GUMITOR-893283 format. One record per atom (N, C-alpha, C, O): x, y, z. Coordinates in steps of 0.02 Angstrom, whole numbers, padded with zeros to 5 digits, always signed. Atoms other than C-alpha are relative to their C-alpha. Last residue first. Example, Ala and Ser with C-alpha at 12.3 -4.5 7.8 and 13.67 -1.06 7.14 Angstrom:
! GUMITOR-893283
-00042-00059-00003 +00684-00053+00357 -00039+00055+00037 -00014+00110+00045 +00045-00059+00000 +00615-00225+00390 +00045+00060+00000 +00097+00059+00033 
! end
This chain:
! GUMITOR-893283
-00045-00011-00078 +00991-00159+00813 +00024-00069-00001 +00060-00090+00044 -00056-00025+00015 +00929-00162+00617 +00046+00007+00068 +00104+00027+00067 -00041+00020+00044 +00807-00289+00643 +00074+00024-00005 +00125-00011-00005 -00034+00071-00032 +00742-00216+00790 +00052-00031-00036 +00109-00039-00014 -00051-00020-00048 +00727-00051+00698 +00034-00045+00046 +00092-00043+00067 -00069-00008+00037 +00646-00138+00557 +00050+00036+00044 +00110+00033+00029 -00026+00069+00026 +00507-00205+00669 +00065+00010-00033 +00112-00028-00021 -00023+00021-00064 +00475-00033+00773 +00035-00078-00034 +00086-00102-00009 -00059-00035-00017 +00456+00050+00589 +00042-00027+00067 +00102-00019+00074 -00052+00016+00058 +00334-00079+00541 +00074+00024+00018 +00126-00009+00021 -00019+00067-00011 +00231-00068+00699 +00061-00022-00042 +00108-00057-00023 -00030-00003-00071 +00225+00129+00700 +00023-00070+00003 +00081-00076+00020 -00068-00033+00010 +00174+00128+00514 +00050-00007+00057 +00110-00015+00048 -00037+00049+00034 +00038-00004+00553 +00070+00032-00019 +00121-00003-00025 -00024+00055-00032 -00028+00107+00682 +00047-00051-00023 +00091-00078+00011 -00048-00027-00050 -00025+00270+00594 +00035-00070+00034 +00095-00084+00038 -00063+00015+00023 -00116+00194+00436 +00053+00013+00059 +00107-00016+00055 +00007+00051+00051 -00301+00180+00466 +00071-00014-00010 +00083-00073-00024 -00005+00059-00035 -00274+00300+00622 +00001-00080-00039 +00017-00133-00013 +00064+00028-00007 -00233+00442+00495 +00003-00066+00044 +00051-00104+00034 +00015-00013-00067 -00055+00510+00520 -00083-00019+00018 -00107-00013+00075 -00034+00052-00053 -00001+00420+00365 -00015+00015+00079 -00004-00026+00124 +00028+00070+00005 -00132+00511+00260 +00039-00048+00050 +00010-00090+00084 +00064-00003-00012 -00090+00686+00308 -00024-00082+00021 -00042-00108+00074 +00006-00008-00066 +00095+00665+00296 -00052-00008+00035 -00050-00034+00091 -00027+00070-00029 +00077+00589+00126 -00013+00013+00080 -00050-00022+00114 +00053+00054+00011 -00035+00746+00085 +00016-00064+00025 -00026-00097+00056 +00056-00009-00040 +00077+00878+00153 -00052-00055+00003 -00080-00074+00054 -00021+00007-00068 +00224+00814+00066 -00049+00000+00049 -00053-00045+00090 -00011+00071-00011 +00136+00798-00094 +00022-00022+00072 +00001-00071+00104 +00067+00025+00007 +00068+00980-00090 +00012-00076+00017 -00023-00102+00061 +00038-00023-00065 +00237+01045-00037 -00062-00034+00005 -00077-00057+00060 +00069+00036+00006 +00340+00948-00178 -00046+00015+00065 -00061-00031+00102 +00017+00001+00065 +00503+01056-00197 -00065-00048-00029 -00080-00057-00088 -00024-00044+00033 +00527+01126-00029 -00022-00007-00068 -00052+00039-00096 +00043-00052+00004 +00423+00995+00057 +00013+00067-00034 -00035+00104-00045 -00022-00060-00026 +00534+00855-00003 -00045+00061-00002 -00061+00087-00055 -00002-00056+00047 +00433+00699-00025 +00027+00068+00024 -00003+00095+00070 +00056-00037-00020 +00501+00557+00099 -00011+00057-00054 +00042+00079-00077 +00011-00040+00064 +00626+00425+00055 -00066+00030+00024 -00113-00007+00042 -00025-00065-00007 +00706+00356+00214 -00012+00050-00055 +00023+00101-00064 -00061+00002+00034 +00688+00175+00145 +00036+00068+00013 +00091+00082-00011 -00041+00045-00037 +00549+00144+00273 +00068-00001-00026 +00113-00027+00006 -00011-00020-00052 +00468+00298+00201 +00043-00038+00039 +00082-00009+00077 -00048-00044+00006 +00467+00229+00036 +00040+00023+00058 +00102+00022+00061 -00059+00039+00021 +00379+00078+00092 +00056+00047-00013 +00113+00034+00008 -00031+00032-00056 +00252+00189+00171 +00065-00040-00006 +00109-00039+00037 -00053-00042-00035 +00236+00282+00018 +00019-00016+00062 +00069+00011+00085 -00069-00001+00032 +00156+00144-00077 +00053+00040+00033 +00113+00025+00034 -00032+00062-00019 +00014+00137+00050 +00070-00008-00033 +00118-00027+00000 -00035-00007-00068 -00027+00318+00030 +00038-00060+00023 +00089-00056+00057 -00063-00027+00005 -00068+00300-00152 +00044+00007+00061 +00105+00007+00060 -00046+00051+00046 -00190+00160-00126 +00064+00035-00004 +00118+00006+00006 -00012+00062-00037 -00289+00244+00025 +00042-00033-00044 +00078-00073-00013 -00056-00028-00046 -00284+00409-00082 +00016-00062+00044 +00077-00069+00052 -00062-00034+00037 -00377+00330-00229 +00058+00019+00053 +00117+00003+00044 -00049+00051+00020 -00489+00220-00129 +00060+00038-00026 +00117+00025-00004 +00027+00062+00040 -00576+00378-00065 +00058-00050-00006 +00114-00041+00018 -00036+00068-00002 -00561+00519+00059 -00027-00052-00042 -00086-00068-00036 +00011+00046-00063 -00644+00674-00003 +00033-00060+00004 +00049-00088-00049 -00011-00046-00060 -00630+00821-00124 -00009-00043+00060 -00023-00015+00113 +00064-00020-00027 -00718+00707-00263 +00012+00046+00075 -00032+00056+00116 +00061+00015+00033 -00544+00616-00301 -00063+00027+00036 -00072+00007+00094 -00007+00020+00066 -00365+00651-00257 -00066-00002-00040 -00067+00015-00099 +00029+00059+00013 -00396+00739-00087 +00003-00016-00077 -00019+00029-00113 -00045+00050-00039 -00292+00886-00026 -00023-00072-00004 +00005-00114+00031 +00039+00026-00061 -00436+01013-00061 +00051-00052+00039 +00045-00066+00098 -00008-00040-00066 -00317+01109-00174 -00032-00022+00059 -00016+00001+00113 +00032-00063-00002 -00304+00968-00293 +00000+00039+00065 +00017+00016+00119 +00035+00002-00062 -00164+00833-00305 -00038+00075+00003 -00006+00127+00000 +00074+00028+00007 -00116+00820-00488 -00039+00009+00070 -00100+00010+00067 +00036-00039+00055 +00051+00926-00506 -00083-00016+00002 -00126+00024-00015 +00001-00066-00013 +00128+00863-00357 -00051+00034-00038 -00096+00068-00014 +00050-00018-00065 +00068+00693-00393 +00001+00068+00029 -00049+00091+00057 +00075+00011+00026 +00146+00697-00567 -00054+00007+00052 -00109+00034+00044 +00024-00063+00035 +00311+00770-00501 -00076-00010-00018 -00117+00035-00010 +00011-00057-00045 +00325+00637-00375 -00020+00058-00027 -00060+00096+00000 +00058+00009-00041 +00302+00499-00505 -00019+00049+00050 -00078+00062+00061 +00061-00010+00029 +00419+00579-00618 -00065-00009+00039 -00113+00031+00040 +00012-00068+00002 +00552+00583-00483 -00058+00014-00055 -00093+00062-00040 +00040-00032-00050 +00536+00402-00447 -00024+00065-00015 -00084+00078-00013 +00073+00014-00003 +00583+00319-00606 -00038+00039+00052 -00096+00058+00040 +00031-00010+00052 +00756+00389-00637 -00077-00013-00012 -00109+00016-00056 -00019-00054+00037 +00858+00411-00485 -00050+00023-00066 -00065+00081-00080 +00002-00062-00037 +00758+00305-00368 +00030+00059-00040 +00003+00114-00033 +00060-00017-00005 +00747+00168-00493 -00017+00061+00035 -00059+00099+00011 +00025-00022+00054 +00922+00174-00541 -00074+00019-00005 -00096+00062-00043 -00037-00073+00015 +00989+00167-00366 -00029+00031-00062 -00042+00091-00063 +00035-00039-00054 +00878+00007-00330 +00031+00080-00010 -00008+00127-00002 +00068+00004+00018 +00946-00081-00482 -00043+00052+00035 -00081+00090+00006 +00007-00048+00063 +01131-00023-00446 -00079+00003-00030 -00099+00053-00060 +00002-00076-00018 +01105-00085-00266 -00011+00039-00063 -00052+00085-00068 -00039-00038+00063 +01058-00264-00329 -00009+00078+00017 -00060+00110+00005 +00043-00018+00060 +01013-00350-00165 +00039+00033-00059 +00100+00041-00057 -00001-00058+00018 +01127-00445-00045 -00052+00017-00057 -00072-00027-00095 -00048-00008+00050 +01077-00604+00027 -00007+00073-00018 -00057+00105-00002 -00066+00002-00016 +00991-00656+00183 +00052-00004-00047 +00101-00040-00041 -00031+00056+00036 +00818-00687+00111 +00074-00015+00023 +00098-00070+00010 +00043+00056+00004 +00718-00581+00231 +00021-00065-00033 -00001-00120-00018 +00032+00011-00067 +00834-00446+00285 -00042-00064+00000 -00042-00100+00050 -00048+00018-00045 +00956-00439+00135 -00038-00013+00079 -00007-00040+00125 -00050+00053+00021 +00838-00476-00006 +00047+00002+00065 +00064-00053+00086 +00022+00071-00002 +00688-00387+00073 +00058-00050-00011 +00063-00099+00025 +00033+00033-00060 +00757-00229+00127 -00016-00066-00004 -00001-00104+00042 -00025-00024-00059 +00876-00138-00002 -00019-00017+00063 +00015-00002+00112 -00079+00004+00000 +00844-00242-00151 +00039+00037+00060 +00097+00022+00073 -00024+00065+00005 +00660-00271-00122 +00075-00004+00003 +00102-00046+00038 +00017+00035-00071 +00623-00098-00060 +00034-00072-00003 +00074-00092+00040 -00047-00021-00059 +00715-00009-00203 -00009-00039+00054 +00039-00061+00086 -00070+00009+00013 +00630-00110-00339 +00053+00018+00048 +00102-00017+00060 -00010+00066-00013 +00468-00112-00245 +00070-00022-00025 +00102-00065+00004 -00022+00013-00068 +00461+00074-00243 +00013-00070+00010 +00052-00077+00057 -00059-00035-00018 +00459+00076-00424 +00019-00006+00061 +00075-00029+00071 -00058+00045+00036 +00329-00068-00449 +00057+00048+00012 +00105+00015+00034 -00019+00071-00044 +00231+00007-00298 +00052-00036-00038 +00098-00067-00011 -00034-00011-00056 +00215+00187-00392 +00030-00064+00046 +00084-00059+00074 -00044-00053+00005 +00181+00123-00564 +00038+00010+00068 +00093-00016+00079 -00037+00013+00050 +00072-00042-00550 +00060+00043-00026 +00103+00016-00061 -00016+00074+00000 -00013-00035-00393 +00049-00009-00044 +00100-00035-00021 -00043+00019-00064 -00016+00149-00360 +00024-00070-00001 +00076-00086+00027 -00064-00026-00002 -00062+00183-00541 +00045-00019+00063 +00105-00033+00062 -00044+00037+00060 -00194+00045-00541 +00058+00038+00007 +00108+00004+00022 -00010+00075-00032 -00272+00124-00380 +00046-00038-00043 +00095-00064-00018 -00058-00027-00058 -00258+00305-00451 +00016-00066+00034 +00073-00075+00056 -00075-00016+00023 -00345+00241-00602 +00055+00008+00042 +00114-00009+00031 -00034+00066+00014 -00484+00152-00503 +00059+00016-00041 +00105-00025-00043 -00019+00037-00065 -00522+00320-00408 +00027-00069-00030 +00074-00093+00000 -00048-00026-00024 -00528+00407-00576 +00032-00031+00058 +00092-00037+00064 -00054+00026+00040 -00647+00290-00651 +00064+00035+00025 +00115+00001+00016 -00018+00066-00016 -00762+00308-00502 +00057-00029-00044 +00093-00076-00027 -00048+00009-00062 -00738+00495-00510 +00004-00070+00015 +00052-00087+00050 -00070-00032+00021 -00797+00496-00703 +00044-00001+00074 +00105-00012+00073 -00045+00038+00045 -00940+00371-00669 +00070+00025-00020 +00116-00012-00038 +00001-00035+00064 -01012+00444-00517 +00052-00034-00040 +00105-00057-00019 +00050+00027+00044 -01023+00305-00387 +00001+00033-00065 -00009+00000-00116 +00049-00047+00022 -00860+00352-00292 -00050-00044-00052 -00031-00091-00086 -00008+00008+00065 -00769+00207-00202 -00063+00038-00031 -00121+00018-00025 -00075-00020+00016 -00750+00249-00024 +00017-00005-00080 +00069+00018-00104 -00018+00015+00068 -00928+00245+00023 +00075+00027-00022 +00092+00086-00027 +00003-00063+00033 -00955+00229+00209 +00029-00008-00073 +00070-00052-00085 -00006-00072-00033 -01045+00125+00184 +00046+00000+00064 +00036-00036+00113 +00002-00068+00051 -01060-00007+00051 +00023+00060+00031 +00051+00105+00000 +00010-00060-00046 -01005-00144+00185 -00003+00051-00047 +00049+00082-00055 +00031+00028-00065 -01005-00326+00093 -00031+00061+00046 -00084+00055+00076 +00052+00019+00014 -00987-00239-00072 -00039-00028+00063 -00099-00024+00076 +00037-00055+00018 -00840-00134-00028 -00075-00026-00006 -00118+00013+00014 +00027-00034-00058 -00767-00279+00060 -00044+00051-00014 -00091+00061+00025 +00044+00044-00041 -00773-00387-00096 -00014+00044+00061 -00073+00051+00076 +00069-00002+00028 -00704-00238-00205 -00046-00047+00036 -00106-00033+00037 +00024-00076-00014 -00563-00218-00087 -00080-00003-00035 -00132+00012-00007 +00026+00003-00077 -00520-00406-00092 -00041+00064+00007 -00098+00060+00031 +00067+00025-00013 -00523-00399-00282 -00023-00002+00071 -00082+00000+00087 +00042-00045+00041 -00399-00256-00295 -00076-00038+00013 -00130-00012+00028 +00018-00069-00032 -00284-00329-00160 -00062+00030-00025 -00102+00057+00014 -00008-00068+00035 -00272-00498-00243 -00035+00054+00030 -00096+00056+00036 -00067-00034+00010 -00339-00666-00182 +00009+00056-00029 -00038+00071-00065 -00009-00039+00052 -00506-00736-00113 +00076+00023-00001 +00108+00026+00051 -00064-00016+00013 -00575-00873-00009 +00015+00047-00054 -00018+00039-00105 -00010-00056+00064 -00750-00896+00041 +00070+00016+00006 +00088+00041+00060 -00040+00042+00053 -00767-01045+00179 +00008+00029-00075 +00014-00006-00125 +00035+00069-00012 -00792-00925+00319 +00034-00048-00053 +00095-00056-00061 +00057-00020-00042 -00720-00763+00257 -00043-00063-00002 -00079-00079-00049 +00041+00064-00011 -00537-00794+00202 -00052+00023+00048 -00040+00047+00104 +00063-00013-00048 -00447-00663+00119 -00038-00069+00014 -00051-00113-00027 +00059+00046+00007 -00273-00669+00034 -00046+00006+00047 -00026+00024+00102 +00040+00039-00050 -00141-00534+00014 -00044-00055-00030 -00052-00067-00090 +00031-00039-00056 -00016-00567-00052 -00038+00057-00016 -00020+00091-00064 -00004-00078-00002 +00025-00677-00195 -00042+00020+00061 -00094-00007+00080 -00042-00025-00048 +00072-00870-00174 +00000+00085+00007 +00045+00115+00036 -00060-00033+00024 -00001-00920-00334 +00039+00034+00041 +00081+00073+00018 -00049+00056+00021 -00129-01037-00241 +00064+00024-00049 +00106-00018-00064 -00039-00030+00058 -00197-00895-00143 +00060-00050-00027 +00119-00055-00011 +00032-00067+00023 -00329-00950-00022 +00032+00030-00063 -00001+00055-00109 +00067+00012+00024 -00266-01121-00009 -00046+00056-00025 -00088+00052-00069 -00007+00030+00054 -00086-01061+00004 -00063-00025-00027 -00069-00024-00089 -00012-00048+00047 -00135-00946+00148 +00008-00034-00075 -00022-00005-00120 +00064-00030+00002 -00209-01092+00240 +00004+00060-00056 -00038+00069-00100 +00036+00040+00042 -00042-01183+00212 -00081+00032-00012 -00111+00022-00065 +00043+00039-00034 +00058-01037+00292 -00048-00050-00048 -00068-00023-00100 +00071-00040+00003 +00199-00985+00186 -00047-00056+00047 -00038-00117+00056 +00038+00039-00033 +00380-01034+00237 -00077+00030+00012 -00099+00061+00060 +00025+00061+00043 +00484-00959+00107 -00051-00037+00030 -00085-00072-00008 -00053+00040+00031 +00417-00829+00100 +00063-00012+00049 +00082+00035+00084 -00055-00026+00040 +00286-00751+00203 +00053-00052-00014 +00069-00098+00023 -00038+00065+00035 +00139-00771+00319 +00047+00026-00053 +00038+00084-00072 -00061-00008+00043 +00049-00667+00449 +00035-00063-00035 +00043-00119-00012 -00033+00062-00014 -00126-00680+00494 +00068-00001-00039 +00072-00008-00100 -00071+00001+00039 -00200-00503+00506 +00032-00073+00017 +00046-00085+00076 -00074+00034-00040 -00371-00524+00584 +00044-00016-00056 +00034-00053-00105 -00041+00052+00028 -00496-00407+00489 +00052-00022+00056 +00086+00016+00091 -00055+00034-00031 -00632-00297+00555 +00035-00061-00031 +00002-00110-00049 +00004+00065+00010 -00728-00191+00436 +00052-00034+00034 +00110-00028+00012 +00031+00029-00067 -00757-00009+00497 -00007-00073-00014 -00056-00098+00013 +00056+00024+00002 -00732+00054+00318 -00034-00025+00064 -00094-00036+00066 +00043-00054+00013 -00587+00166+00353 -00073-00027-00007 -00118+00010+00013 +00005-00040-00061 -00509+00013+00439 -00043+00063-00017 -00086+00078+00023 +00047+00036-00051 -00549-00102+00296 -00010+00037+00063 -00063+00034+00094 +00072-00007+00031 -00470+00017+00174 -00045-00029+00044 -00098+00001+00056 +00023-00069-00010 -00317+00025+00285 -00064+00020-00032 -00097+00068-00012 +00021-00005-00070 -00300-00163+00299 -00019+00075+00007 -00063+00088+00049 +00065+00041-00020 -00328-00186+00114 -00002+00023+00077 -00054+00047+00099 +00053-00039+00032 -00189-00048+00067 -00071-00041+00027 -00118-00006+00048 +00006-00062-00043 -00065-00124+00203 -00061+00035-00037 -00102+00063+00000 +00031+00028-00053 -00085-00297+00105 -00020+00065+00050 -00074+00068+00079 +00071+00019+00011 -00052-00215-00053 -00031-00032+00060 -00092-00035+00060 +00046-00061+00012 +00088-00103+00011 -00063-00034-00025 -00114-00001-00017 +00022+00000+00082 +00178-00270+00075 -00050+00064-00001 -00092+00071+00044 -00049-00035+00047 +00251-00224+00247 -00010-00002-00073 +00019+00035-00112 +00017-00076+00012 +00083-00264+00319 +00050+00034-00029 +00039+00087-00057 -00041-00046-00042 +00118-00443+00305 -00019+00070-00017 -00034+00087-00074 -00056-00038+00025 +00006-00579+00222 +00039+00040+00052 +00037+00018+00109 -00065+00029-00006 -00156-00673+00260 +00051+00046-00037 +00035+00072-00090 -00044-00032+00059 -00314-00572+00286 +00071-00032+00017 +00101-00021+00070 -00078+00004-00011 -00438-00668+00408 +00030+00025-00067 +00005+00008-00121 -00038+00018+00072 -00625-00619+00412 +00074-00001+00021 +00097+00034+00066 
! end
């Protein structure tokens, strides 16, 4: 299977990590604005990353792709079957996609994407406002919510953890990490997730990429 996109996207990274935890082999084929791969455009007509190609089957959107991968390879089970646990896992994925990544995206786009990929300055005020007013309640919510087990749902690794961890990689690239003094559970949780093989390799590659750009 081919996955189109860049691991710098939290949505692409989420799919890569989910597939790795599932033992599903994906070939990442880079694509990005403004010069998108034509095969990517065929798979994702609205230019949203990631997109998947499995033979003659194509699909876009990280949630849809994850649902497909889960159906293709049900085990290990990363999306709980119990109705309440299943709903919670889906909630955390939605929270990560539309709240965490939306907030982080404002900072990441204006501080990284605009200057590096588009060659123009970002809106520093918008990024600063997101960090000051939108991010703290998210960190507080997770600190309060993470169970003693260190896993968000069913006291084990699930899609919930994979989704939340992906958004924090982009914050990491901005030098933003949970403070262990004020958010000890969250700091330990993110460090644990980013140390997993499904994340560690991508985090290292992305760090090297940005270090090269900065140099």
